N, C-alpha and C positions, 0 to 999 in steps of 0.2 A: 426590499426596503422602500419606504416613501421616497419617491424620486420625482423631481429633484429635491434636495435638501438645502435650500437657500440659507438657512440659519446654522448649518453645520452642527445639528443636534445629535446626529447618529455617529457611532464608532466607525472610523474608516475601515475599509476592507469589505469582504464578502458579507452581505447582510444576513442577519440571524432572524429568520421568519418562521412562522408557524401558522397553519390554517386552523380554523375552529374545529374542534373535535365533538361538539354538541350544539345544542340549540337552547336559547334562554333569553334572559333580560338584555344580554349584550349583543344580540343579533344585529348585524349590520354595522357594528362599531369596531374601530380599529384602535390598537394600543401599542405602546412601546414599553420597554422595561430598562431601567437603569442597569449598566453593565457590571453589576455585582450579583445579579440573579442568574442562577444556572439554567441554561437551555441545553438540553441533551445534544452531544456532538459538537458543541461550540466551546471554545476556551473563554472563560470568564476573565477579562483583562484587569478589572478593578482599576482602570484608569492608569495603569503603569506598565511599561514594556517589560520590565524585569519580572513583574508578577506574572504577566502573560507567558513569558518565556519559561517559567518554572512550574506552570500548572498544565495538567493533561486536560483534554476536552472533557466537559462535564459528562458524567455517566447517566445522569437523570435530570429531568427538569424540575425546577422548584415547585412545590405544591401550589403556591399562590398563583404561579403562571398557569399551571394546569387547570386550576378552578376558573380562570378567566377564559381559557380556550374552551372549556366544557360548557360555559355559559353563552357561547356564541361569538366571543371576541376574536379578532384576527390580529395576530402579532406581526407588526411591520418592521421591527428591528430592535436593536439595543442602543441605548443613548449613552452619551459621554458622562463621565463622573470625574470629580476631583480625585486625585490619587488616593487610594485606600480610604476615600470618603472623608478625609480629614481636612476640611476647609469650608468656608462660607461664601467665597466670592464666586466660585464657578470656573475658576481658571484651571486650564490643563495645557501645559507647554508641549506635551507629547502628541496628543490627539488634536489639539487646537481648541480654543475656548469657544463654546457656542455663542451665537449672536443673541442678544436680547431682542426679541421681535418688537417689543413696545418701547424700547429705549436703546437703540442700536449703538450708542456712544457709552453705554454703561455695562457693567458686569451682569450676567444672568442670575448669579447668586447660588449658593448652596452646593453641596456635593452632587445633588440631583439636578444639576444645571441643565443637562441635555434633555431630560424628561420635561421640565418646565418649558424650555424653548420649543420643543416639538409640539407641545400642546398650544402654546401661545401663538405659534405660527400656523396652527390648523393642519399640521402634518398628520396628526392622529387625534382621535376623539378624547383619549385619556392616556395616562402614562403613570407607571409605577416608579416610586422613588423610595429612598429610606430617609429617616430623620433620626439623628442621634442628638445633635445639639442645635438643630434648626434647619436641616437641609432639604425639608419639603416646604416648611413655612416661609423661609426667607426667599427662595426662588419664586414661590407663589406670589409673594408681595412684590418682588422686583419686576417680575414678568407680567403682573396684571391678570393672574388666573386664580382659580380656587385650588387650595391645597389642604389636605388633611393629615395631621399627625394623630393616628389613632391612640387610644389607651394602650399603654405598654402591655404586650402580650396578647392583644386582641387579634392580631393577624400573624400567622406563623411565619417565621423567617428561616425555616429549614430550606437549605439549598441556596442561601445567600451569604456572601462574605460579610463578616462582622467587623465592628470597630469597638463599640462599648456595649457589651451584652445586656447590662442592666438599663440601658437607655435606648438601644436600637429599636426602631419601629418601622414597619412597612406601610408607607402612605401613598397617596396618589394625587394627580392634578387632573383638572378638566376646565373647560371654558365656561361651563354652566353648572348650576346646582343640581339640575335633574340627572346629569350624567354622574356627578359625584355620588348621588343616592343610589343609582343603579349599580355602580361598582361596589358600593357598601352593601347592597342587598346580596351580592355574591360573597364578599370577603368577611363581612362583620358577623360576629355572633349576635344573637338576639340580646337586646338590652336587659340587664339584670334588674333595672328599675325603670318602670314606664312613666308616662305622664309628661306634660308639658314642662319645659325648663323656665326657670325664673326664680327670683328676681335677677336683674342685670346689675352687676357690681363693676363700677369703673375703678380700676386699680390706679390710685393716684400716683404711686411711684413710677409706674410704667408711662403714664402720660407726661410726667415731668421729665422722664429720661428721654422722651422723643423731642426731636427738633420742633420748634413751634409751628413751622410750616407744615410738617407732617401731621401734627396734632390737629391743626386747623382743617386739613384735607379730609379728616374723618368725619366732619360735621354732617354731610348727607347720610352716610352709612349709620352713624349714631342715631340720627333722627328717625330713620327707617326702623332701626333696632328698637327704639323706644315705642314706636307706634305699634310694633308687633308684640313686644314683651313688657311694656310698661316703663315708667320713668326709671332711669338708672340711679343707683345709689352710690355715692363715693365711699371708697373704703381703702384702707392701707393694710397690706398683707405681710410686710416685711419690716418690722421695727429695726432690725439689724441693718437694713439697707440692701437694695438690689445688688450693688457690687459685692457684698459678702456672699449673697446667694449665688451669684455667678462664679465667684472664686471657689466655692465648695464644689459646685458642678465641675469646673475646670480640673480640679485636683482628682476627683473620682474618675472623670472621663479619661484623663491622661493615664492613670494607673491601669484602667481597663484596657485602653488601647495598646499599651506596651504588653500587658499580659496576653492580649489576643494576637498581636502581630510582631512583637519584639523578637521572638525566636526566628521568624522568617527574615526579618531585617538583619539580624546579626549573622545569619547563615549566608545571605546573598549580597549584603551591602549594596542595595539598590540605589540607582540615581533618582533624585527627587527634584521637582520644580521648586520655584521660590516659596519659601515659608513652610512647606510640608516636612522637609527634613528637619527644620528647626523645631517644629511642633513635636515630632517623634523624639528627637533628642531631649526635649524637656520632659516628655512622657517617660523616657528611660530613667531620667534623673529625679523623678518626682519623689518628694520626701514621703516615705510610708506613713509617718506620723500625720502629715497633713491630709492624706487620703483617709486615714482612719477617723480623724476628726470630721471630715466631710461626710463619711457614712453615718456617723452619729447625728450630725445636723440633719442629714436627709431623713432619718427616721422621724425626727420631731417635726420636720417641715411637712412630710406626708401626713402625719396626724392632723396638723394644723389645717392644711388644705382640705383634707377629707372631711373634717368637721364643718368647714365653711361651705362646702359644696354639696354636702350629703342630701340636702333637701331639694336639690335641683337648680341652685343659683348658678349663674354663668358669669365668668369674668370677661371683660371687654377692654382691649387696649390696642394701640398700634402694633402690627405684627413686627414691623422693623422700625427702628427709631428714625431712620432717614431713608430716602430712596437709595437705590443701587448706586454705589460709588462708580465714578467714571473710569473707563479703561485705562486712562492716564494716571490713576492713583498709584502712588508708590507703595512699597511695603510698610512704611510707618503709618500712613493713612489707613491702609487696609487693616493693620493691626488694631488701630484705634476704633475703626468701625466694628471689627470683630468683638472688641472688649464691650462696647455699649450695646451691641446687639445681643450678646450672651446674657446680659442682665435681664432680658425679657424671655428669651427662649428657654433659659434655665428654669423658669417657673414650672412650666408643664413637664420638662425633663425630669427634674428632681422629684416631683410629685406624681409621676406616671399618669398625667392627665391627658385627655383628648383635646386637641385644638384644631380649629379650622380657621384658615385665612381666606377672606373673600375680597375681591377687588373693591376698593373704597374710594379712590380719588387719584389725583396726580399732583406732584410737586415738581415744578420746573419741567413739566412735560412727561415726567417719569412716574410710573404706577407706584402706589403704596396700598397695603392691605390692612384691613381691620380683623383682629383675631377675637374669636369667641371660644371660651375655654370651659369645659365641664368636667364633672367628676369621672373617674374610671368607669367604663361600662355604659356611659351615656352617649356613645358615639353616633348611633342612629338618630337619637333625639337632637344631637347637635347638628348633624347634617340637615335635618328637617327644619331646625331653626334658621340655619344659614339660607335654605331655600326660600323660606318666608321673608327673611330680611332682603334677600336679593330681589324677590318679586316686588316688595314694598319700594325698592329703589328704582323700579321701573324696567327690570330686566325682561327682555323678550327672549324666551328660551328658544 
């Protein structure tokens, strides 16, 4: 494993490493994987000691990890995750919460917290995470790195522990756009629709949902985006309101989380850290009627967003409405942050869209990211656009 680990990004104990098995675009690059991906011979802890205690060592390595090794990447270890991936702050009371390298007094964010911290600290060149409700996008924003939530189903999750199967995606982090594209060359299918992306659509509801200081911090990135892709057009996408969109996401995700993990929780009665047990209890008690209504809403929302983005349009808005909450934030404040954050992360989640967060600025010294969102299958084009915007912002790769 990468040593030392000054930000405590990696899972404690014997490191789970693997040498490259081939040569390719990832030659010379190191990476880490969130500890819900299987590596043969190692127990996948999923961020919880009781889960680890009840699981045998993995019999096989997840195909996505095999692909990275075959392309020349060197695996340096497994990174910490929020317990069973059900959280957005990045807190883990059992393994320790990773330090946010670019805002040490704040949470690292998302259940892919360790992967984001490892990349931000320069311990690895890139790292795998998963994103169900925002767990790649939010830590990318909080830690000041690039992060991609691919189109749903674009990257196989075989050999990875699940949370919400119709939302779960395999994403990744890097400090520069070029590395993001290299990983995409290995993991992403060819785009189903080619050509440049545009026009840019500013989602008014998402900008209004953001703290004014966060919205203002987006100005340099938005200016670069408009230089690359043309003047942005203002648009509203949710006449019912983003809180309604988020609530439908919450109901669906909760039902899926209990369907996925409820039997194990019932059988083993695991101990959970703050907030996690409460979320699973709410998932257990989710009204089936609300979840059914949410699924019906999702079908319409996907059609709406599909029609809007089919020609190559790109949505733009702050990835997170505020910078990372401080480590001193209590559970009520964390719950409020989760609520307003899910209003924007639910957009791509419900519509199965691809979304990339790129470092955009700082608020009170803490990083915030700008999200670009495109139609399903436009992942490669989206990463290429992010690279052009990053270059226009003056990035030195």
